[in-house]
Residue frames as a rotation matrix with the C-alpha (Angstrom) as fourth column:
MET 1
-0.972 -0.050 -0.228 157.36
0.057 0.896 -0.441 161.09
0.227 -0.442 -0.868 -25.65
THR 2
-0.348 0.925 0.154 153.64
-0.772 -0.376 0.512 160.31
0.532 0.060 0.845 -25.63
ARG 3
0.713 0.591 -0.378 153.48
-0.305 0.746 0.592 156.91
0.632 -0.306 0.712 -23.94
TYR 4
0.431 -0.530 0.730 155.06
-0.806 0.139 0.576 155.10
-0.407 -0.836 -0.367 -21.05
HIS 5
-0.600 -0.752 -0.272 157.59
-0.799 0.573 0.179 152.31
0.021 0.325 -0.945 -21.54
PRO 6
0.038 0.673 -0.739 155.89
-0.568 0.623 0.538 149.01
0.822 0.399 0.406 -22.55
LEU 7
-0.535 -0.258 -0.805 157.21
0.441 0.727 -0.526 147.26
0.720 -0.637 -0.275 -19.43
LEU 8
-0.981 0.195 -0.011 155.67
-0.105 -0.577 -0.810 149.99
-0.164 -0.793 0.587 -17.26
VAL 9
-0.292 0.916 -0.277 152.38
-0.917 -0.186 0.353 149.64
0.271 0.357 0.894 -19.13
THR 10
-0.086 0.203 -0.975 152.41
-0.095 0.973 0.211 145.86
0.992 0.110 -0.064 -18.68
LEU 11
-0.792 -0.290 -0.537 153.22
0.476 0.256 -0.841 146.17
0.382 -0.922 -0.065 -14.99
HIS 12
-0.828 0.530 0.183 150.50
-0.560 -0.767 -0.313 148.80
-0.026 -0.361 0.932 -14.49
TRP 13
0.024 0.925 -0.379 147.72
-0.874 0.203 0.442 146.60
0.486 0.321 0.813 -15.86
LEU 14
-0.127 -0.137 -0.982 149.02
0.172 0.972 -0.158 143.35
0.977 -0.189 -0.100 -14.36
MET 15
-0.929 -0.264 -0.259 149.34
0.300 -0.125 -0.946 144.97
0.217 -0.957 0.195 -10.95
ALA 16
-0.588 0.785 0.196 145.91
-0.792 -0.608 0.058 146.58
0.164 -0.121 0.979 -11.28
VAL 17
0.223 0.676 -0.702 144.33
-0.461 0.708 0.535 143.16
0.859 0.204 0.469 -11.73
LEU 18
-0.273 -0.414 -0.868 146.36
0.486 0.720 -0.496 141.57
0.830 -0.557 0.005 -8.92
ILE 19
-0.983 -0.079 0.164 145.65
-0.084 -0.602 -0.794 144.41
0.162 -0.794 0.585 -6.49
ILE 20
-0.224 0.972 0.072 141.91
-0.913 -0.235 0.334 144.26
0.342 0.009 0.940 -7.14
VAL 21
0.252 0.276 -0.927 141.94
-0.094 0.961 0.261 140.47
0.963 0.021 0.268 -6.72
ALA 22
-0.606 -0.568 -0.556 143.95
0.492 0.282 -0.824 140.71
0.625 -0.773 0.109 -3.48
LEU 23
-0.887 0.316 0.337 141.71
-0.453 -0.736 -0.503 143.44
0.090 -0.599 0.796 -2.04
LEU 24
0.066 0.972 -0.225 138.52
-0.854 0.172 0.490 141.60
0.515 0.160 0.842 -2.96
ALA 25
0.103 -0.089 -0.991 139.85
0.157 0.985 -0.072 138.26
0.982 -0.148 0.116 -1.69
GLY 26
-0.844 -0.504 -0.182 141.02
0.268 -0.103 -0.958 139.78
0.464 -0.858 0.222 1.58
ASN 27
-0.796 0.548 0.258 137.73
-0.601 -0.664 -0.444 141.53
-0.072 -0.509 0.858 2.26
PHE 28
0.109 0.977 -0.181 135.17
-0.994 0.111 -0.002 139.12
0.018 0.180 0.984 0.83
ILE 29
0.429 -0.003 -0.903 136.80
-0.228 0.967 -0.112 135.68
0.874 0.254 0.414 0.93
LEU 30
-0.460 -0.728 -0.509 139.27
0.339 0.385 -0.858 135.69
0.821 -0.567 0.070 3.82
ALA 31
-0.814 0.050 0.578 137.66
-0.462 -0.659 -0.594 138.09
0.351 -0.751 0.559 6.31
PRO 32
0.105 0.964 0.244 134.23
-0.939 0.015 0.345 136.39
0.329 -0.265 0.906 6.57
VAL 33
0.493 0.047 -0.869 135.63
-0.053 0.998 0.024 132.86
0.868 0.034 0.495 7.05
GLU 34
0.908 -0.141 0.395 136.55
-0.399 0.000 0.917 131.75
-0.130 -0.990 -0.056 10.55
ASN 35
0.034 -0.988 -0.154 140.24
-0.979 -0.002 -0.202 131.02
0.199 0.157 -0.967 11.08
SER 36
-0.293 -0.097 0.951 139.26
-0.562 0.823 -0.089 127.58
-0.774 -0.560 -0.295 12.41
ASP 37
0.795 0.606 0.039 137.82
-0.287 0.431 -0.855 126.63
-0.535 0.669 0.516 9.00
PRO 38
0.039 -0.852 0.522 140.42
0.342 0.502 0.794 124.40
-0.939 0.148 0.311 7.25
ALA 39
0.408 0.178 0.895 139.33
0.910 0.004 -0.415 125.72
-0.078 0.984 -0.160 3.84
LYS 40
0.966 -0.011 -0.259 140.61
0.006 -0.998 0.065 129.20
-0.259 -0.064 -0.964 4.76
MET 41
0.202 -0.979 0.035 144.23
0.069 0.050 0.996 128.11
-0.977 -0.199 0.077 4.44
PHE 42
-0.064 -0.190 0.980 143.99
0.951 0.285 0.117 127.67
-0.301 0.940 0.163 0.64
SER 43
0.723 0.414 0.553 142.65
0.576 -0.804 -0.150 131.21
0.383 0.427 -0.819 0.22
PHE 44
0.860 -0.453 -0.235 145.23
-0.093 -0.591 0.801 132.54
-0.502 -0.667 -0.550 2.66
ARG 45
-0.032 -0.899 0.438 148.07
0.508 0.362 0.781 130.93
-0.861 0.247 0.445 0.68
ALA 46
0.101 0.134 0.986 146.73
0.984 -0.163 -0.078 132.39
0.150 0.978 -0.148 -2.57
HIS 47
0.949 0.288 0.128 146.35
0.258 -0.943 0.210 135.83
0.181 -0.167 -0.969 -0.96
MET 48
0.560 -0.811 -0.167 149.91
-0.039 -0.227 0.973 135.69
-0.827 -0.538 -0.159 0.37
SER 49
-0.131 -0.611 0.781 151.27
0.806 0.393 0.443 134.55
-0.578 0.687 0.441 -3.00
ILE 50
0.468 0.371 0.802 149.55
0.783 -0.595 -0.182 137.44
0.409 0.713 -0.569 -4.76
GLY 51
0.989 -0.078 -0.129 150.86
0.010 -0.820 0.573 139.86
-0.151 -0.567 -0.810 -2.12
LEU 52
0.226 -0.970 0.084 154.44
0.206 0.132 0.970 138.65
-0.952 -0.202 0.229 -2.47
THR 53
-0.073 -0.179 0.981 154.17
0.987 0.127 0.097 138.81
-0.142 0.976 0.167 -6.26
LEU 54
0.794 0.418 0.442 152.91
0.477 -0.878 -0.025 142.39
0.378 0.231 -0.897 -5.97
GLY 55
0.758 -0.578 -0.301 155.88
0.019 -0.443 0.896 143.21
-0.652 -0.685 -0.325 -3.75
LEU 56
-0.208 -0.859 0.469 158.29
0.590 0.272 0.760 142.07
-0.780 0.435 0.451 -6.44
LEU 57
0.054 0.306 0.950 156.33
0.983 -0.186 0.004 143.75
0.178 0.934 -0.311 -9.23
VAL 58
0.948 0.314 -0.057 156.13
0.319 -0.926 0.200 147.10
0.010 -0.208 -0.978 -7.45
VAL 59
0.295 -0.922 -0.252 159.91
0.080 -0.239 0.968 147.13
-0.952 -0.306 0.003 -7.02
LEU 60
-0.416 -0.406 0.814 160.35
0.797 0.267 0.541 146.31
-0.437 0.874 0.212 -10.72
ARG 61
0.432 0.676 0.596 157.78
0.863 -0.502 -0.057 148.94
0.261 0.539 -0.801 -11.63
LEU 62
0.880 -0.139 -0.454 159.45
0.129 -0.850 0.510 151.62
-0.457 -0.508 -0.730 -9.51
ILE 63
-0.155 -0.985 0.078 162.85
0.269 0.034 0.962 150.84
-0.951 0.170 0.260 -11.04
THR 64
-0.290 0.111 0.951 161.33
0.953 0.121 0.276 150.95
-0.084 0.986 -0.141 -14.53
ARG 65
0.749 0.650 0.128 159.56
0.655 -0.756 0.005 154.23
0.100 0.080 -0.992 -13.79
LEU 66
0.728 -0.495 -0.475 162.72
-0.025 -0.711 0.703 155.86
-0.685 -0.500 -0.530 -12.48
THR 67
-0.258 -0.955 0.144 165.00
0.059 0.133 0.989 154.63
-0.964 0.263 0.022 -15.28
THR 68
-0.380 0.158 0.912 162.93
0.907 0.258 0.333 155.02
-0.182 0.953 -0.241 -18.45
ALA 69
-0.994 0.089 0.064 161.83
-0.063 -0.942 0.330 158.06
0.090 0.324 0.942 -20.40
LYS 70
-0.387 0.915 -0.113 158.26
0.857 0.313 -0.409 159.08
-0.339 -0.255 -0.906 -19.73
PRO 71
-0.011 0.464 0.886 155.74
0.674 -0.651 0.349 161.60
0.739 0.601 -0.306 -20.98
PRO 72
-0.796 -0.223 0.563 155.45
-0.181 -0.800 -0.572 164.90
0.578 -0.557 0.596 -19.13
HIS 73
-0.836 0.523 -0.167 153.13
0.332 0.239 -0.912 165.01
-0.438 -0.818 -0.374 -16.13
ALA 74
-0.227 0.859 0.458 149.46
0.906 0.014 0.424 165.27
0.358 0.511 -0.781 -17.02
ASP 75
-0.995 -0.078 -0.065 148.13
0.094 -0.950 -0.299 168.80
-0.038 -0.303 0.952 -16.92
THR 76
-0.251 0.966 -0.066 144.57
0.961 0.240 -0.140 169.42
-0.119 -0.099 -0.988 -15.76
GLY 77
-0.081 0.173 0.982 144.92
0.375 -0.907 0.191 173.18
0.923 0.384 0.009 -15.93
SER 78
0.812 0.344 0.471 144.78
-0.319 -0.414 0.852 173.32
0.488 -0.843 -0.227 -12.13
PRO 79
-0.217 -0.972 0.085 148.04
-0.606 0.066 -0.792 173.31
0.765 -0.223 -0.604 -10.13
GLY 80
-0.224 0.195 0.955 146.21
-0.933 0.242 -0.268 171.78
-0.283 -0.950 0.128 -7.17
LEU 81
0.813 0.555 0.174 144.78
-0.460 0.796 -0.393 168.90
-0.356 0.240 0.903 -9.20
ASN 82
0.537 -0.703 -0.467 148.14
-0.380 0.292 -0.878 168.36
0.753 0.649 -0.110 -10.89
LEU 83
-0.455 -0.718 0.528 149.84
-0.786 0.045 -0.616 168.08
0.418 -0.695 -0.585 -7.49
ALA 84
0.127 0.599 0.791 147.07
-0.830 0.500 -0.245 165.81
-0.542 -0.625 0.561 -6.18
GLY 85
0.903 0.204 -0.378 147.50
-0.406 0.694 -0.595 163.51
0.141 0.690 0.709 -9.18
GLN 86
0.069 -0.960 -0.271 151.25
-0.421 0.219 -0.880 163.22
0.904 0.175 -0.390 -8.66
ALA 87
-0.486 -0.202 0.850 150.79
-0.873 0.072 -0.482 162.67
0.036 -0.977 -0.212 -4.91
ALA 88
0.540 0.765 0.350 148.16
-0.746 0.628 -0.223 159.99
-0.390 -0.140 0.910 -5.58
HIS 89
0.703 -0.323 -0.633 150.53
-0.320 0.652 -0.688 158.06
0.635 0.686 0.355 -7.85
TRP 90
-0.429 -0.901 0.066 153.30
-0.431 0.140 -0.891 158.07
0.794 -0.411 -0.449 -5.25
GLY 91
-0.231 0.452 0.862 150.70
-0.952 0.078 -0.296 157.24
-0.201 -0.889 0.413 -2.60
LEU 92
0.804 0.507 -0.312 149.76
-0.576 0.794 -0.196 154.12
0.149 0.337 0.930 -4.55
TYR 93
0.123 -0.850 -0.512 153.39
-0.147 0.495 -0.856 152.96
0.982 0.180 -0.064 -4.49
LEU 94
-0.631 -0.394 0.668 153.65
-0.655 -0.192 -0.731 153.72
0.416 -0.899 -0.137 -0.77
LEU 95
0.134 0.783 0.608 150.44
-0.954 0.268 -0.135 151.91
-0.268 -0.562 0.782 0.13
ILE 96
0.756 0.056 -0.652 151.40
-0.354 0.873 -0.336 148.85
0.550 0.485 0.680 -1.89
PHE 97
-0.318 -0.931 -0.177 154.69
-0.174 0.241 -0.955 148.71
0.932 -0.273 -0.239 0.03
VAL 98
-0.538 0.194 0.820 152.79
-0.841 -0.177 -0.510 149.12
0.046 -0.965 0.259 3.32
MET 99
0.577 0.816 -0.012 150.33
-0.816 0.577 -0.011 146.37
-0.002 0.016 1.000 2.35
VAL 100
0.513 -0.456 -0.727 153.09
-0.098 0.810 -0.577 143.94
0.853 0.368 0.371 1.39
GLY 101
-0.542 -0.808 0.233 155.22
-0.293 -0.079 -0.953 144.82
0.788 -0.584 -0.194 4.43
SER 102
-0.333 0.484 0.809 152.36
-0.937 -0.078 -0.339 144.54
-0.102 -0.871 0.480 6.90
GLY 103
0.727 0.599 -0.336 151.19
-0.649 0.759 -0.052 141.30
0.224 0.256 0.940 5.29
VAL 104
0.148 -0.772 -0.618 154.65
-0.011 0.623 -0.782 139.75
0.989 0.122 0.084 5.51
THR 105
-0.708 -0.402 0.581 155.00
-0.522 -0.256 -0.813 140.98
0.476 -0.879 -0.028 9.10
LEU 106
0.137 0.858 0.494 151.59
-0.986 0.164 -0.011 139.57
-0.091 -0.486 0.869 10.00
SER 107
0.751 0.141 -0.645 152.40
-0.335 0.923 -0.188 136.19
0.569 0.357 0.741 8.49
GLN 108
-0.252 -0.924 -0.287 155.72
-0.006 0.299 -0.954 136.06
0.968 -0.239 -0.081 10.35
MET 109
-0.635 0.033 0.772 154.27
-0.728 -0.361 -0.583 137.20
0.259 -0.932 0.253 13.69
SER 110
0.342 0.884 0.319 151.45
-0.928 0.371 -0.031 134.66
-0.146 -0.286 0.947 13.45
GLY 111
-0.258 -0.555 0.791 153.81
-0.413 0.803 0.429 131.81
-0.873 -0.216 -0.437 12.53
LEU 112
0.599 0.600 0.530 152.39
0.237 0.500 -0.833 131.44
-0.765 0.625 0.158 9.03
GLY 113
0.342 -0.514 -0.786 155.35
-0.702 -0.697 0.150 132.80
-0.625 0.500 -0.599 7.10
GLU 114
-0.672 -0.720 0.172 156.50
-0.462 0.589 0.663 129.46
-0.579 0.366 -0.729 5.76
ILE 115
0.022 0.757 0.653 153.20
0.126 0.646 -0.753 128.29
-0.992 0.098 -0.081 4.30
VAL 116
0.742 0.282 -0.608 153.64
-0.505 -0.362 -0.784 129.87
-0.441 0.889 -0.126 0.88
PHE 117
0.134 -0.804 -0.580 157.14
-0.965 0.028 -0.261 128.65
0.226 0.594 -0.772 0.06
PHE 118
-0.803 -0.595 0.033 157.37
-0.574 0.756 -0.316 125.48
0.163 -0.273 -0.948 2.10
GLY 119
-0.127 0.852 -0.507 153.75
-0.323 0.448 0.834 124.38
0.938 0.270 0.218 2.36
ALA 120
-0.972 -0.235 -0.023 153.99
-0.044 0.277 -0.960 124.17
0.232 -0.932 -0.280 6.14
ASP 121
-0.174 0.955 -0.239 150.79
0.404 0.291 0.867 123.03
0.898 0.055 -0.437 7.75
THR 122
-0.957 -0.210 -0.200 150.80
0.273 -0.415 -0.868 125.55
0.099 -0.885 0.455 10.58
PRO 123
-0.053 0.993 -0.102 147.36
0.995 0.061 0.077 126.15
0.083 -0.098 -0.992 12.07
MET 124
-0.171 0.089 0.981 145.96
0.244 -0.961 0.130 129.64
0.955 0.261 0.143 11.88
PRO 125
-0.989 -0.094 -0.118 145.78
0.140 -0.277 -0.951 131.66
0.057 -0.956 0.287 15.07
ALA 126
-0.302 0.938 -0.170 142.32
0.886 0.210 -0.414 132.06
-0.353 -0.275 -0.894 16.54
ASP 127
0.810 0.572 -0.125 142.34
0.517 -0.799 -0.307 135.77
-0.276 0.184 -0.943 15.73
PHE 128
-0.021 -0.828 0.560 144.64
0.917 -0.239 -0.319 137.99
0.398 0.507 0.764 13.66
ASP 129
0.587 0.373 0.719 143.33
0.210 -0.927 0.310 141.15
0.782 -0.031 -0.622 15.31
THR 130
0.885 -0.318 -0.342 145.73
0.345 -0.047 0.937 140.72
-0.314 -0.947 0.068 18.22
TYR 131
-0.096 -0.961 0.259 148.59
0.928 0.008 0.373 141.66
-0.361 0.276 0.891 15.89
ALA 132
0.068 0.053 -0.996 149.32
0.037 -0.998 -0.051 145.35
-0.997 -0.034 -0.070 15.25
SER 133
-0.863 -0.458 -0.212 150.37
-0.193 -0.089 0.977 144.52
-0.467 0.884 -0.011 11.69
ARG 134
-0.514 0.770 0.378 146.80
0.856 0.492 0.161 143.27
-0.062 0.407 -0.912 11.04
ARG 135
0.397 0.651 -0.647 145.42
0.593 -0.720 -0.361 146.69
-0.701 -0.241 -0.672 11.95
VAL 136
-0.292 -0.580 -0.760 148.01
-0.332 -0.684 0.650 148.35
-0.897 0.442 0.007 9.69
HIS 137
-0.937 -0.060 0.344 147.14
0.259 0.539 0.802 145.92
-0.233 0.840 -0.489 6.89
GLY 138
-0.111 0.988 0.106 143.42
0.967 0.132 -0.218 146.64
-0.229 0.079 -0.970 7.28
ALA 139
0.387 0.213 -0.897 143.85
0.211 -0.968 -0.139 150.42
-0.898 -0.136 -0.419 7.40
ALA 140
-0.586 -0.673 -0.450 146.21
-0.342 -0.298 0.891 150.38
-0.734 0.676 -0.055 4.40
SER 141
-0.731 0.396 0.556 143.71
0.651 0.648 0.395 148.20
-0.203 0.651 -0.731 2.53
THR 142
0.351 0.904 -0.245 140.97
0.797 -0.425 -0.428 150.78
-0.491 -0.045 -0.870 3.07
LEU 143
0.228 -0.344 -0.911 143.26
-0.201 -0.932 0.301 153.67
-0.953 0.114 -0.282 2.07
LEU 144
-0.824 -0.552 0.127 144.47
-0.033 0.271 0.962 151.78
-0.566 0.789 -0.241 -1.00
GLY 145
-0.337 0.793 0.508 140.89
0.915 0.403 -0.023 151.10
-0.223 0.457 -0.861 -2.07
LEU 146
0.581 0.551 -0.599 140.01
0.461 -0.829 -0.316 154.78
-0.671 -0.093 -0.736 -1.68
LEU 147
-0.130 -0.718 -0.684 143.12
-0.368 -0.605 0.706 155.89
-0.920 0.344 -0.186 -3.57
ILE 148
-0.821 -0.072 0.567 142.29
0.429 0.577 0.695 153.47
-0.377 0.814 -0.443 -6.39
LEU 149
0.218 0.963 0.160 138.82
0.928 -0.153 -0.339 155.03
-0.302 0.223 -0.927 -6.59
ALA 150
0.498 -0.128 -0.858 140.45
-0.048 -0.992 0.121 158.48
-0.866 -0.019 -0.499 -6.74
HIS 151
-0.624 -0.781 0.005 142.79
-0.121 0.103 0.987 157.19
-0.772 0.616 -0.158 -9.47
VAL 152
-0.521 0.534 0.666 139.83
0.837 0.471 0.277 155.95
-0.166 0.702 -0.692 -11.51
ALA 153
0.562 0.726 -0.396 138.01
0.646 -0.685 -0.337 159.25
-0.516 -0.066 -0.854 -10.89
GLY 154
0.013 -0.665 -0.747 141.08
-0.249 -0.726 0.641 161.10
-0.968 0.178 -0.175 -12.18
TRP 155
-0.849 -0.257 0.462 141.06
0.318 0.451 0.834 158.95
-0.423 0.855 -0.301 -15.29
ALA 156
-0.023 0.938 0.345 137.34
0.984 0.081 -0.157 159.67
-0.175 0.336 -0.925 -15.79
TYR 157
0.504 0.153 -0.850 137.93
0.227 -0.973 -0.041 163.40
-0.833 -0.172 -0.526 -15.35
HIS 158
-0.492 -0.764 -0.417 140.63
-0.306 -0.296 0.905 163.34
-0.815 0.573 -0.089 -18.01
GLN 159
-0.849 0.135 0.511 138.61
0.471 0.633 0.615 161.12
-0.240 0.762 -0.601 -20.33
ILE 160
-0.022 0.981 0.193 135.17
1.000 0.021 0.006 162.70
0.002 0.193 -0.981 -19.96
ALA 161
0.681 0.327 -0.655 135.65
0.453 -0.891 0.026 166.29
-0.576 -0.314 -0.755 -18.81
LEU 162
0.090 -0.752 -0.653 139.01
-0.354 -0.637 0.685 167.20
-0.931 0.169 -0.324 -20.34
ARG 163
0.920 0.312 0.237 138.79
0.051 0.506 -0.861 164.78
-0.388 0.804 0.450 -23.28
ASP 164
0.412 -0.852 -0.322 142.57
-0.879 -0.465 0.106 164.74
-0.240 0.239 -0.941 -23.46
GLY 165
0.766 -0.040 -0.642 142.93
-0.329 0.833 -0.444 160.99
0.553 0.551 0.625 -24.17
LEU 166
0.156 -0.767 0.622 145.25
-0.986 -0.157 0.053 160.54
0.057 -0.622 -0.781 -21.20
ILE 167
0.626 0.159 0.763 144.58
-0.387 0.913 0.127 156.79
-0.677 -0.375 0.633 -21.07
ARG 168
0.944 -0.290 -0.160 146.59
-0.050 0.355 -0.934 156.32
0.328 0.889 0.320 -24.29
ARG 169
0.219 -0.918 0.330 149.75
-0.861 -0.341 -0.377 157.12
0.459 -0.202 -0.865 -22.33
MET 170
-0.359 -0.284 0.889 149.28
-0.776 0.620 -0.115 153.94
-0.518 -0.732 -0.443 -20.30
TRP 171
0.749 0.515 0.417 148.62
-0.157 0.749 -0.643 151.68
-0.644 0.417 0.642 -23.28
PHE 172
-0.062 -0.806 0.589 150.74
0.507 0.483 0.714 149.99
-0.860 0.343 0.378 -25.90
GLY 173
0.844 0.290 0.451 151.79
0.528 -0.302 -0.794 151.67
-0.094 0.908 -0.408 -29.12
ASN 174
0.128 -0.801 0.585 154.29
0.661 -0.371 -0.652 154.06
0.739 0.471 0.482 -30.64
ARG 175
0.170 -0.132 -0.976 155.95
0.945 -0.261 0.200 156.01
-0.281 -0.956 0.081 -27.83
GLY 176
0.934 0.187 0.303 156.64
0.295 -0.884 -0.362 159.06
0.200 0.428 -0.882 -30.03
ALA 177
0.110 -0.953 0.282 159.71
0.434 -0.210 -0.876 161.25
0.894 0.219 0.390 -29.92
């Protein structure tokens, strides 16, 4: 087995794009705009829709990962780096669950939970920072961003230093025996 299941590959890249979009939107589109600005609601709805989609996709991805054959764990030649790589992958799953859970909790606590599905026209609260779930969401966002950078650094280490072609495992093609 040299490659991951095609569904897992598809979910990996789709989720990568959605996570980057959600993180960038949250930090650079939503955060700087005042909650009193009516235009913020459109971006908020889109951000929530992406978050809920990611919640469903991460569940599907976890099920796919646990039920399909996969290549052996990547070997860097260092037991510590190998363990860190495995921990980072599980950390990504955990942080995505935390992000989705805290986002859903924040939307419910602030009375905005119905805006995605039902188009409710509930006004935004003056400040989200009064909600504990907002602080969790913000901290998880920072940790997720850092873990993504570590993930990319791990890829670069494999690609540039080890030259082991690890990226092929998470791409489409013959899965091998």
